[in-house]
C-alpha positions as CSV (number, residue, x, y, z in Angstrom):
1,M,83.6,66.1,17.5
2,K,84.5,62.5,18.0
3,K,84.3,63.0,21.8
4,F,80.9,64.6,21.4
5,F,79.5,61.5,19.7
6,Q,81.0,59.2,22.3
7,E,79.2,61.1,25.1
8,I,75.9,60.7,23.2
9,K,76.3,57.0,22.8
10,A,77.2,56.6,26.5
11,D,74.1,58.6,27.5
12,I,71.9,56.3,25.4
13,K,73.3,53.2,26.9
14,F,72.8,54.5,30.4
15,K,69.1,55.3,29.7
16,S,68.5,51.9,28.2
17,A,70.0,50.0,31.1
18,G,66.8,50.2,33.1
19,P,66.1,51.4,36.6
20,G,69.0,51.6,39.0
21,Q,69.8,49.2,41.8
22,K,71.1,50.0,45.3
23,L,74.3,48.4,46.5
24,T,72.5,47.2,49.7
25,D,69.9,45.1,47.6
26,S,70.6,41.4,47.1
27,A,71.5,40.2,43.7
28,G,68.3,38.1,43.3
29,E,65.9,40.9,44.1
30,K,64.6,42.9,41.2
31,T,62.5,45.9,41.1
32,P,59.0,45.1,39.7
33,K,58.3,46.5,36.4
34,E,55.8,49.3,36.1
35,K,52.5,48.5,34.4
36,S,51.9,49.9,31.0
37,P,49.1,52.4,30.8
38,Q,47.0,49.9,28.8
39,Q,47.3,47.3,31.5
40,A,46.6,49.8,34.3
41,F,43.4,50.9,32.7
42,Q,42.2,47.5,31.5
43,Q,38.5,46.8,32.6
44,P,37.3,43.4,33.9
45,R,35.5,41.3,31.2
46,Q,31.7,41.6,31.3
47,G,29.1,38.9,30.5
48,P,27.1,38.8,27.1
49,T,24.4,41.3,26.6
50,N,20.7,40.3,26.4
51,E,20.7,40.7,22.6
52,A,23.7,38.3,22.3
53,Q,21.9,35.8,24.5
54,M,18.7,35.9,22.4
55,A,20.8,35.4,19.2
56,A,22.5,32.4,20.7
57,A,19.1,30.9,21.7
58,A,17.7,31.3,18.2
59,A,20.8,29.6,16.7
60,L,20.4,26.6,19.0
61,A,16.7,26.4,18.0
62,R,17.6,26.3,14.3
63,L,20.1,23.5,14.9
64,E,17.5,21.5,16.8
65,Q,15.0,21.9,13.9
66,K,17.5,20.6,11.4
67,Q,18.0,17.4,13.3
68,P,15.4,14.7,12.3
69,R,12.8,13.9,14.9
70,A,11.3,10.5,15.4
71,R,7.7,10.4,14.2
72,G,5.3,9.0,16.7
73,P,2.7,6.4,15.7
74,T,-0.2,7.8,13.6
75,S,-3.8,7.0,14.3
76,Q,-3.8,4.6,11.3
77,D,-0.9,2.7,12.8
78,S,-2.6,2.6,16.2
79,I,-5.8,1.2,14.7
80,R,-3.9,-1.5,12.7
81,N,-1.9,-2.5,15.8
82,Q,-5.1,-2.7,17.9
83,V,-6.9,-4.8,15.2
84,R,-3.9,-7.1,15.0
85,K,-3.9,-7.7,18.7
86,E,-7.6,-8.4,18.7
87,L,-7.2,-10.9,15.9
88,Q,-4.4,-12.6,17.7
89,A,-6.4,-12.9,20.9
90,E,-9.5,-14.2,19.0
91,A,-7.5,-16.8,17.1
92,T,-5.8,-18.0,20.2
93,S,-9.1,-18.5,22.0
94,S,-11.0,-20.1,19.1
95,N,-8.3,-22.4,17.6
96,S,-7.5,-25.7,19.2
97,P,-4.0,-26.4,20.3
98,G,-1.7,-27.4,17.5
99,T,-3.9,-25.8,14.8
100,P,-2.4,-22.8,13.1
101,A,-4.4,-19.6,13.4
102,T,-5.5,-18.4,10.0
103,N,-6.2,-14.9,11.2
104,L,-2.7,-14.2,12.4
105,V,-0.7,-11.7,10.3
106,P,3.0,-11.8,11.0
107,E,4.7,-8.5,11.6
108,P,6.9,-7.3,8.8
109,K,10.5,-7.8,9.5
110,E,11.8,-4.8,7.7
111,E,11.8,-1.4,9.4
112,I,9.4,1.1,7.9
113,S,10.6,4.6,7.3
114,P,8.5,7.1,9.3
115,H,8.4,9.5,6.4
116,L,6.7,7.2,3.9
117,A,3.4,8.3,2.4
118,V,2.0,4.9,3.2
119,P,3.7,2.0,5.1
120,G,3.1,-0.4,2.2
121,V,0.4,-2.0,0.1
122,Y,-2.1,-4.0,2.1
123,F,-5.0,-6.3,1.3
124,I,-8.1,-7.4,3.1
125,C,-9.2,-11.1,3.1
126,P,-12.9,-11.3,2.2
127,L,-13.3,-14.5,4.3
128,T,-11.6,-13.5,7.5
129,G,-11.3,-9.7,7.3
130,A,-7.6,-9.9,8.1
131,T,-5.2,-7.2,6.8
132,L,-2.4,-8.8,4.7
133,R,0.7,-7.9,2.9
134,R,1.1,-8.7,-0.7
135,D,3.3,-11.8,0.0
136,Q,0.8,-13.1,2.5
137,R,-2.5,-12.9,0.7
138,D,-2.4,-16.1,-1.4
139,T,-1.3,-18.3,1.4
140,H,-3.8,-16.8,3.8
141,I,-6.7,-17.2,1.4
142,K,-5.9,-20.8,0.7
143,E,-5.8,-21.6,4.4
144,A,-9.1,-19.8,4.9
145,I,-10.8,-21.8,2.2
146,L,-9.4,-25.1,3.5
147,S,-10.7,-24.2,7.0
148,H,-14.1,-23.5,5.5
149,F,-14.6,-27.2,4.6
150,S,-15.6,-28.0,8.2
151,T,-18.6,-25.6,8.0
152,D,-19.8,-25.7,4.3
153,P,-17.9,-28.3,2.2
154,V,-19.9,-27.4,-1.0
155,A,-19.1,-23.7,-0.9
156,A,-15.5,-24.5,0.1
157,S,-15.0,-26.9,-2.8
158,I,-16.4,-24.4,-5.2
159,M,-14.1,-21.7,-3.9
160,K,-11.2,-24.1,-4.2
161,I,-12.0,-24.9,-7.9
162,H,-12.2,-21.2,-8.9
163,T,-9.3,-20.0,-6.7
164,F,-6.6,-22.7,-6.6
165,N,-6.6,-23.1,-10.4
166,R,-5.1,-20.2,-12.3
167,D,-5.9,-21.2,-15.9
168,R,-9.3,-19.6,-16.3
169,D,-10.0,-21.3,-19.6
170,R,-9.3,-24.7,-18.2
171,V,-11.5,-23.9,-15.2
172,K,-14.4,-22.8,-17.4
173,L,-14.1,-26.0,-19.5
174,G,-14.1,-28.2,-16.3
175,V,-17.0,-26.4,-14.7
176,D,-19.1,-26.6,-17.9
177,T,-18.4,-30.3,-18.0
178,I,-19.5,-30.8,-14.4
179,A,-22.6,-28.8,-15.1
180,K,-23.4,-31.1,-18.0
181,Y,-23.1,-34.2,-15.7
182,L,-25.5,-32.6,-13.2
183,D,-27.9,-31.6,-16.0
184,N,-28.1,-35.2,-17.2
185,I,-29.0,-36.4,-13.7
186,H,-31.6,-33.7,-13.2
187,L,-33.2,-34.1,-16.6
188,H,-33.1,-37.9,-16.6
189,P,-33.6,-39.0,-12.9
190,E,-34.6,-42.5,-13.9
191,E,-31.6,-43.2,-16.1
192,E,-29.1,-45.1,-13.9
193,K,-26.2,-44.5,-16.4
194,Y,-26.2,-40.8,-15.7
195,Q,-25.9,-41.4,-12.0
196,K,-22.4,-42.9,-12.4
197,I,-19.3,-41.2,-13.5
198,K,-16.3,-43.2,-14.6
199,L,-13.1,-41.7,-13.2
200,Q,-10.9,-43.2,-15.9
201,N,-13.1,-41.7,-18.6
202,K,-11.0,-39.6,-21.1
203,V,-13.2,-36.5,-20.8
204,F,-13.2,-36.7,-17.0
205,Q,-9.4,-37.1,-16.9
206,E,-8.6,-34.2,-19.3
207,R,-11.2,-31.7,-18.1
208,I,-12.0,-32.4,-14.4
209,N,-9.4,-34.6,-12.8
210,C,-6.7,-32.0,-13.5
211,L,-8.4,-29.3,-11.5
212,E,-8.0,-28.9,-7.7
213,G,-11.2,-29.1,-5.7
214,T,-13.3,-31.2,-8.2
215,H,-13.2,-34.4,-6.2
216,E,-14.1,-32.5,-3.0
217,F,-17.1,-31.0,-4.9
218,F,-18.4,-34.4,-6.1
219,E,-18.2,-35.8,-2.6
220,A,-19.7,-32.7,-1.0
221,I,-22.9,-32.8,-3.2
222,G,-23.5,-36.5,-2.5
223,F,-21.4,-38.7,-4.8
224,K,-19.4,-41.6,-3.3
225,K,-16.3,-43.2,-4.8
226,V,-17.1,-46.9,-5.5
227,T,-15.1,-49.7,-7.3
228,L,-17.4,-51.5,-9.8
229,P,-16.9,-54.2,-12.4
230,V,-16.9,-53.0,-16.0
231,P,-19.0,-55.0,-18.5
232,D,-17.1,-56.8,-21.2
233,Q,-13.8,-56.0,-19.4
234,E,-11.7,-57.9,-16.9
235,G,-11.2,-56.3,-13.5
236,S,-13.0,-53.2,-12.1
237,E,-12.7,-49.5,-12.1
238,E,-13.5,-46.5,-9.8
239,F,-16.8,-44.6,-10.3
240,Y,-18.5,-41.7,-8.6
241,V,-22.0,-43.0,-7.8
242,L,-24.8,-40.7,-6.6
243,G,-26.0,-41.5,-3.1
244,E,-29.5,-42.4,-2.2
245,A,-30.1,-39.2,-0.1
246,T,-29.2,-37.0,-3.1
247,R,-31.3,-39.0,-5.5
248,A,-34.4,-38.2,-3.4
249,Q,-33.7,-34.5,-3.7
250,P,-32.6,-33.9,-7.3
251,Q,-33.4,-30.2,-7.1
252,S,-30.4,-29.8,-4.8
253,L,-28.1,-30.7,-7.7
254,E,-29.6,-27.9,-9.7
255,Q,-28.8,-25.4,-6.9
256,H,-25.3,-26.7,-6.6
257,K,-24.8,-26.4,-10.4
258,Q,-25.9,-22.7,-10.4
259,Q,-23.7,-22.0,-7.4
260,L,-20.7,-23.6,-9.3
261,L,-21.4,-21.7,-12.5
262,G,-21.9,-18.3,-10.8
263,A,-18.8,-18.5,-8.5
264,E,-15.7,-16.3,-8.9
265,P,-12.2,-16.6,-7.6
266,V,-11.7,-15.5,-4.0
267,R,-9.3,-12.5,-4.3
268,A,-7.9,-10.3,-1.5
269,M,-9.4,-6.8,-1.8
270,L,-7.0,-3.8,-2.0
271,D,-7.0,-1.9,1.3
272,R,-7.5,1.8,0.3
273,Q,-5.8,2.9,3.6
274,R,-8.0,6.1,3.5
275,R,-6.4,8.9,5.5
276,V,-7.1,12.6,5.9
277,F,-4.4,15.2,6.4
278,R,-4.4,18.8,7.5
279,P,-3.4,21.4,4.9
280,S,0.3,21.1,4.2
281,A,3.0,22.4,1.9
282,L,4.1,18.8,1.4
283,A,0.9,17.8,-0.4
284,S,2.7,17.1,-3.6
285,H,5.6,15.2,-2.0
286,F,5.3,11.5,-2.2
287,E,7.8,9.1,-0.7
288,L,6.5,5.7,-1.7
289,P,7.4,2.3,-0.2
290,P,9.1,-0.5,-2.3
291,D,5.8,-2.3,-2.7
292,F,4.9,0.3,-5.4
293,F,7.9,-0.6,-7.5
294,S,8.8,-4.3,-6.8
295,L,7.7,-6.7,-9.5
296,T,6.2,-10.2,-9.2
297,A,7.4,-13.1,-11.3
298,E,4.6,-12.5,-13.8
299,E,5.5,-8.8,-14.1
300,V,9.2,-9.7,-14.6
301,K,8.2,-11.9,-17.5
302,R,6.1,-9.2,-18.9
303,E,9.0,-6.7,-18.7
304,Q,11.3,-9.2,-20.5
305,R,8.8,-9.5,-23.3
306,L,8.5,-5.7,-23.5
307,R,12.2,-5.3,-23.8
308,S,12.4,-7.9,-26.6
309,E,9.8,-5.9,-28.4
310,A,11.7,-2.7,-27.8
311,V,14.7,-4.1,-29.6
312,E,12.6,-4.8,-32.6
313,R,11.1,-1.3,-32.5
314,L,14.5,0.4,-32.5
315,S,15.3,-1.3,-35.8
316,S,12.3,0.2,-37.5
317,L,10.8,3.6,-38.0
318,R,7.9,4.5,-35.7
319,T,4.9,6.7,-36.4
320,K,3.3,9.0,-33.9
321,A,0.6,6.5,-33.1
322,M,3.2,3.9,-32.4
323,R,5.1,6.3,-30.0
324,E,1.9,7.1,-28.1
325,K,1.2,3.4,-27.7
326,E,4.6,2.9,-26.3
327,E,4.1,5.7,-23.8
328,Q,0.9,4.1,-22.6
329,R,2.8,0.8,-22.3
330,E,5.4,2.5,-20.1
331,L,2.7,3.6,-17.7
332,R,1.3,0.1,-17.4
333,K,4.5,-1.1,-15.6
334,Y,3.1,0.4,-12.3
335,T,0.7,-1.8,-10.4
336,Y,-0.5,0.7,-7.8
337,A,-1.2,4.4,-7.5
338,L,-1.3,6.6,-4.4
339,L,-3.6,9.6,-4.9
340,R,-4.3,12.7,-2.8
341,V,-7.3,15.0,-3.3
342,R,-6.9,18.6,-2.1
343,L,-10.3,19.7,-0.8
344,P,-11.7,23.3,-0.7
345,D,-10.5,23.8,2.9
346,G,-7.0,22.6,2.1
347,C,-7.4,19.2,3.7
348,L,-6.1,16.2,1.9
349,L,-7.9,12.9,1.2
350,Q,-5.5,10.0,0.4
351,G,-6.1,6.5,-0.9
352,T,-4.4,3.6,-2.6
353,F,-5.6,2.2,-5.9
354,Y,-4.7,-0.3,-8.6
355,A,-3.1,1.5,-11.5
356,R,-5.6,-0.2,-13.9
357,E,-8.7,0.9,-12.0
358,R,-11.1,3.2,-13.8
359,L,-12.0,6.8,-13.0
360,P,-15.5,6.0,-11.7
361,V,-13.8,4.0,-8.8
362,L,-11.8,7.1,-7.9
363,F,-14.9,9.4,-8.0
364,Q,-16.8,6.9,-5.8
365,F,-14.0,6.8,-3.3
366,V,-14.2,10.6,-3.0
367,R,-18.0,10.7,-2.9
368,E,-18.1,8.2,0.0
369,A,-16.0,10.7,2.1
370,L,-18.3,13.7,1.5
371,Q,-21.0,15.1,3.7
372,N,-23.2,16.0,0.7
373,D,-22.4,13.0,-1.5
374,W,-25.3,13.8,-3.9
375,L,-23.8,17.1,-5.1
376,P,-21.8,16.8,-8.4
377,F,-18.1,17.7,-8.3
378,E,-15.0,17.8,-10.5
379,L,-11.5,16.5,-10.1
380,R,-8.6,18.1,-11.8
381,A,-5.0,16.8,-12.2
382,S,-1.8,18.8,-12.6
383,G,-1.9,21.2,-15.4
384,G,-5.6,21.7,-15.2
385,Q,-6.5,18.4,-16.7
386,R,-10.2,17.7,-16.1
387,L,-11.1,14.1,-15.1
388,V,-14.5,13.0,-16.4
389,E,-16.3,10.4,-14.3
390,D,-18.3,8.9,-17.2
391,E,-15.1,8.1,-19.1
392,A,-14.0,4.5,-18.5
393,L,-10.3,5.5,-18.6
394,A,-7.8,3.7,-16.3
395,L,-5.7,5.7,-13.8
396,N,-2.5,4.9,-15.6
397,E,-4.0,6.0,-18.9
398,C,-4.6,9.4,-17.3
399,G,-1.0,9.7,-16.1
400,L,-1.9,9.3,-12.4
401,V,0.8,6.7,-11.6
402,P,2.6,6.0,-9.4
403,S,1.3,9.0,-7.4
404,A,-0.6,12.3,-8.1
405,L,-2.2,15.3,-6.4
406,L,-5.7,16.1,-7.6
407,T,-7.8,19.2,-6.9
408,F,-11.5,18.9,-5.8
409,C,-14.0,21.5,-6.8
410,W,-17.8,21.7,-6.9
411,D,-19.5,21.6,-10.3
412,A,-19.6,25.2,-11.7
413,S,-23.4,25.1,-12.5
414,V,-24.1,24.0,-8.9
415,L,-22.1,26.8,-7.5
416,E,-23.9,29.3,-9.7
417,D,-27.3,28.0,-8.5
418,M,-26.2,28.2,-4.9
419,R,-24.9,31.7,-5.1
420,A,-28.0,32.8,-7.0
421,A,-30.0,31.6,-4.0
422,G,-27.8,33.5,-1.7
423,A,-26.0,30.5,-0.2
424,E,-22.3,29.4,-0.2
425,P,-21.0,25.9,-0.1
426,A,-19.6,24.7,3.2
427,T,-15.9,25.1,3.7
428,S,-15.5,21.6,5.3
429,V,-16.8,18.9,3.0
430,L,-15.7,15.7,4.7
431,R,-17.8,13.6,7.0
432,P,-17.3,14.3,10.7
433,E,-16.0,10.8,11.5
434,L,-13.2,11.3,9.0
435,L,-12.3,14.7,10.4
436,A,-11.9,13.0,13.8
437,T,-9.0,11.0,12.4
438,I,-7.2,13.9,10.7
439,E,-3.4,13.7,10.8
440,Q,-0.4,15.9,10.2
441,L,1.4,15.2,6.9
442,S,5.2,14.9,7.4
């Protein structure tokens, strides 16, 4: 039995030793191994099928869509750039060498995000028509007023009095005092004492001398500064004395007085930046620039005062009326509002407003863009809130700050009358010139 098992083991070792080798073969040569059945029948690798290639192309397209694309300049940007170039060319040709051009508007240094709803808050100078940023408007208007002295010194001095002096009560007191001086001259043309104004007079010093532009006004309407002796006093003092040419035309003083009393401060007008967009799912998405949230020095002082009052409120019980008043006060911290109006055809009309402007201003803005501006219409805010044009409510009091999407619809009674007559309102309601500037909202 033992011998039987030894023979089996030897047979197994012989079979596992591999193929045999002839004695005539060299020691380095080896018989190549036979290929396994799997290797023998392995097919060459084929290329991807048409379905796989289409799936790969779709995946690449999705990746490209996810990557942000640079937005090209809009028509509004192109118009603004063209206007700026024309203003620069006009200022260069009209201004003498060494004189700063008042129409030039420096380019903003900071980069503007291409996805902002508006590039910023802009203003229009009523004297030059230049488009200005908020930090440029006061300086530009002052330069424009000063440059106006060469053409109309009377009007320029009146604008300087009302614009350069911020205290409206002090301006009114000074203007009324000047008007009284001119009334005395006009009503008593033969009285010489009314034709002289003592500069060191207490009333003149307290009410007139402290205001910018008053001396330019007196000189522009015909007064001359003269040093005259003072009766019963040693030495002399300065007076404004009415010139001979103005004495011969006393009615001109009355005209200048009315012009002075009826003047208002020169303020830059808010640029509505009216734009029209195609229907978009992003209509309610607003990405506002920092101009809508940054505060001026006066607004910072107001915020500090409101916070001081808030500390006092927290220490006392508040009624419902008090809480509502606080909510309205919170809305007043916004200075501007960006509003979009969705029209019946889905297009969007966009404009910039002061947060404290009234609803009639908003309705007038929409009406100016309509083909049939005589038809009554309604505006509805989110939640179905109906805005009434006759109500003198401010935009912030209606909760339309800092941005809001409104819905335009024709007056229900007008629609009933039109349908009863077998007519339907036109789908497109905007003026053709506005539709020519339509943009894609992104």
